[in-house]
DRENLOGU-893556 format. One record per residue (C-alpha): chain; x, y, z. Coordinates in Angstrom, 2 decimals, decimal comma. Example, Ala and Ser with C-alpha at 12.3 -4.5 7.8 and 13.67 -1.06 7.14 Angstrom:
// residues 2
ATOM mol       X       Y       Z
ATOM   A   12,30   -4,50    7,80
ATOM   A   13,67   -1,06    7,14
//
This chain:
// residues 103
ATOM mol       X       Y       Z
ATOM   A   -3,05   20,98   -4,50
ATOM   A   -6,35   21,95   -6,08
ATOM   A   -6,49   24,92   -8,46
ATOM   A   -8,00   28,14   -7,13
ATOM   A  -11,57   28,66   -8,22
ATOM   A  -11,86   32,31   -7,24
ATOM   A  -11,87   34,97   -9,93
ATOM   A  -10,92   37,85   -7,65
ATOM   A   -8,86   38,19   -4,49
ATOM   A   -8,77   41,07   -2,03
ATOM   A   -5,62   42,90   -1,02
ATOM   A   -5,03   40,98    2,21
ATOM   A   -5,43   37,61    0,50
ATOM   A   -2,94   38,54   -2,21
ATOM   A   -0,47   39,95    0,30
ATOM   A   -0,60   36,68    2,22
ATOM   A   -0,27   34,60   -0,97
ATOM   A    2,86   36,38   -2,20
ATOM   A    4,38   37,17    1,19
ATOM   A    4,37   40,96    1,26
ATOM   A    2,55   43,77    3,00
ATOM   A   -0,73   45,17    1,60
ATOM   A    0,90   48,61    1,53
ATOM   A    3,51   47,25   -0,90
ATOM   A    0,73   46,15   -3,26
ATOM   A   -0,82   49,61   -3,20
ATOM   A    2,60   51,19   -3,78
ATOM   A    3,37   48,92   -6,75
ATOM   A   -0,01   49,70   -8,24
ATOM   A    1,10   53,33   -8,52
ATOM   A    4,53   52,46   -9,94
ATOM   A    3,65   49,74  -12,46
ATOM   A    1,02   50,47  -15,12
ATOM   A    0,74   46,71  -15,80
ATOM   A   -0,68   46,22  -12,30
ATOM   A   -4,19   47,57  -12,38
ATOM   A   -6,61   45,64  -10,14
ATOM   A  -10,30   46,12  -10,66
ATOM   A  -12,43   47,90   -8,07
ATOM   A  -15,72   46,64   -6,70
ATOM   A  -18,78   48,72   -5,87
ATOM   A  -17,27   49,59   -2,47
ATOM   A  -14,01   50,71   -4,16
ATOM   A  -12,01   47,77   -2,80
ATOM   A   -9,23   46,37   -4,95
ATOM   A   -9,94   43,01   -6,58
ATOM   A   -6,91   41,18   -7,96
ATOM   A   -7,09   38,57  -10,73
ATOM   A   -4,69   35,69  -11,34
ATOM   A   -2,99   37,87  -13,97
ATOM   A   -2,46   40,64  -11,40
ATOM   A   -0,97   38,12   -8,97
ATOM   A    1,37   36,86  -11,71
ATOM   A    2,58   40,43  -12,31
ATOM   A    3,14   40,91   -8,58
ATOM   A    5,23   37,74   -8,46
ATOM   A    7,28   38,97  -11,42
ATOM   A    7,85   42,29   -9,67
ATOM   A    8,96   40,52   -6,50
ATOM   A   11,25   38,18   -8,44
ATOM   A   12,90   41,06  -10,27
ATOM   A   13,34   42,99   -7,03
ATOM   A   14,38   40,21   -4,67
ATOM   A   16,18   37,65   -6,84
ATOM   A   17,68   39,89   -9,51
ATOM   A   18,21   42,99   -7,40
ATOM   A   16,54   45,38   -9,82
ATOM   A   15,28   48,80   -8,88
ATOM   A   11,66   49,81   -9,44
ATOM   A   12,66   51,63  -12,59
ATOM   A   14,61   48,62  -13,87
ATOM   A   11,77   46,25  -13,07
ATOM   A    9,24   48,50  -14,79
ATOM   A   11,46   48,63  -17,90
ATOM   A   11,94   44,86  -17,90
ATOM   A    8,20   44,20  -17,65
ATOM   A    7,55   46,70  -20,45
ATOM   A   10,10   45,00  -22,70
ATOM   A    8,57   41,58  -22,08
ATOM   A    5,11   42,90  -22,95
ATOM   A    6,44   44,44  -26,17
ATOM   A    8,18   41,18  -27,09
ATOM   A    4,98   39,20  -26,54
ATOM   A    3,00   41,62  -28,71
ATOM   A    5,61   41,37  -31,46
ATOM   A    5,48   37,57  -31,36
ATOM   A    1,68   37,65  -31,67
ATOM   A    1,89   39,99  -34,66
ATOM   A    4,50   37,82  -36,34
ATOM   A    2,37   34,73  -35,83
ATOM   A   -0,59   36,49  -37,48
ATOM   A    1,59   37,52  -40,43
ATOM   A    2,88   33,97  -40,73
ATOM   A   -0,66   32,58  -40,79
ATOM   A   -1,65   35,16  -43,38
ATOM   A    1,29   34,21  -45,60
ATOM   A    0,61   30,48  -45,32
ATOM   A   -3,04   31,10  -46,20
ATOM   A   -1,94   33,03  -49,30
ATOM   A    0,50   30,26  -50,22
ATOM   A   -2,26   27,67  -50,00
ATOM   A   -4,52   29,75  -52,26
ATOM   A   -1,77   30,12  -54,86
//
């Protein structure tokens, strides 16, 4: 399977890719701040690969783990916070190793 070369996908393409209705995508956009597709000049939604990944996470949480919208939103928020914390810790670690090398 060849990798997708498109940067942006429209609502119908994404709905077909993930197996849901376009109305579900619009609904989730309102409920999940992480899902924020760009708009083109004609105000149509344009989804990126990152947006599609978030949609798949939402669907997994809902379908496979049986979470509510509120629970899914909280879980996604926690994962984002954990990733930010890891990035900060890696920067601190690099800073400390740089200081150690200087000393």
